[in-house]
C-alpha positions in Angstrom: -30.8 15.9 12.9 -28.8 15.8 16.1 -24.8 17.0 15.8 -22.4 13.8 16.4 -20.0 14.9 19.1 -16.0 14.5 17.5 -15.4 11.5 20.0 -18.9 9.7 19.0 -17.4 9.9 15.2 -13.9 8.7 16.1 -14.8 6.0 18.4 -17.6 5.0 15.4 -14.3 4.8 13.0 -12.7 2.8 15.3 -15.3 0.3 14.7 -15.1 0.3 11.1 -14.1 -1.9 8.9 -11.0 -0.3 5.8 -13.8 -1.0 3.4 -16.3 0.9 6.0 -13.9 3.8 6.2 -13.1 3.9 2.3 -16.4 4.0 1.7 -17.2 6.7 3.9 -14.4 9.4 2.6 -16.1 8.3 -1.2 -18.8 9.8 0.3 -17.6 12.6 1.9 -15.9 13.5 -1.8 -19.1 13.0 -3.5 -21.3 14.9 -1.1 -19.2 17.8 -0.4 -16.6 18.2 -3.6 -13.3 17.5 -0.4 -11.0 15.1 -0.7 -10.2 14.3 3.0 -7.0 12.0 2.1 -5.1 15.0 0.6 -5.5 16.8 4.1 -4.1 14.3 6.3 -1.2 13.9 3.7 -0.2 17.4 3.7 0.5 17.3 7.3 0.2 19.4 10.6 0.9 22.6 10.3 3.7 22.2 13.4 6.4 20.8 10.8 6.9 24.4 10.0 8.3 25.1 13.8 10.4 22.2 13.5 12.0 24.0 10.1 12.5 27.0 12.0 13.9 25.6 14.3 17.0 23.9 12.3 15.8 20.9 10.9 15.6 21.4 7.0 12.1 20.0 5.8 12.0 19.0 2.3 9.2 18.7 -0.2 9.4 15.8 -2.9 8.1 16.6 -6.3 7.5 14.6 -9.1 8.6 15.9 -12.4 8.2 13.0 -14.8 6.8 10.1 -14.6 8.4 8.7 -16.5 7.6 5.4 -19.4 7.2 3.3 -16.2 4.0 5.4 -15.2 2.7 1.9 -13.1 5.5 1.2 -11.2 5.8 5.0 -9.9 2.1 4.6 -9.1 2.7 1.9 -7.0 5.7 3.4 -5.3 3.7 6.8 -4.8 0.8 4.5 -3.3 3.3 3.0 -1.0 4.9 6.1 0.6 1.4 8.2 0.7 -1.2 5.8 1.8 -3.1 7.3 -1.0 -6.0 5.6 -3.1 -5.0 4.2 -7.1 -6.8 7.3 -8.4 -5.0 10.1 -6.5 -1.8 8.2 -7.1 -2.3 8.3 -10.7 -3.5 12.1 -11.0 -0.2 12.7 -9.3 2.1 10.4 -11.7 -0.1 12.1 -14.3 0.2 15.8 -13.5 3.1 15.9 -11.5 3.5 17.7 -8.0 4.3 17.6 -4.6 4.3 13.9 -3.3 5.0 14.0 0.1 5.5 17.6 2.0 7.9 18.8 5.1 9.7 15.4 5.5 13.0 15.2 7.0 15.7 15.5 4.3 16.9 11.9 4.8 13.8 10.6 4.7 12.8 12.8 1.6 16.5 11.4 -0.4 14.8 7.7 0.6 11.6 8.4 -1.4 13.3 10.4 -4.1 15.4 6.9 -4.6 12.4 5.0 -4.8 10.9 7.3 -6.9 14.0 7.8 -9.4 14.3 3.3 -9.0 10.8 3.5 -10.6 11.9 5.2 -13.6 10.2 8.9 -12.2 11.9 12.1 -12.0 12.1 13.8 -9.0 13.3 17.2 -7.1 13.3 18.4 -3.6 12.4 21.1 -2.6 
């Protein structure tokens, strides 16, 4: 089997519909046991450089989804762009919703989640 170049793969992605890309991601999860969307949410390592230069970046952590978990799942999906299952997992288990975000954005995310009924921490 011939190896596909990165540029060819990216060009192929540009021609795909969202449904086709979702099927590709699901296939990667199934074949390799890796969730590529989690890697995309983690963000680039360059964000740590910004912290060293004085900008305070925070991690928004969900402590508890509360009694209105469905609303919290919807907000998580809107914020992260994750799928329903991944968003539900975060709502069920808690954990980082978004990492290395500027303090202002982190406070906005926290407010949205709390409005939906969640308990949130900023670290």
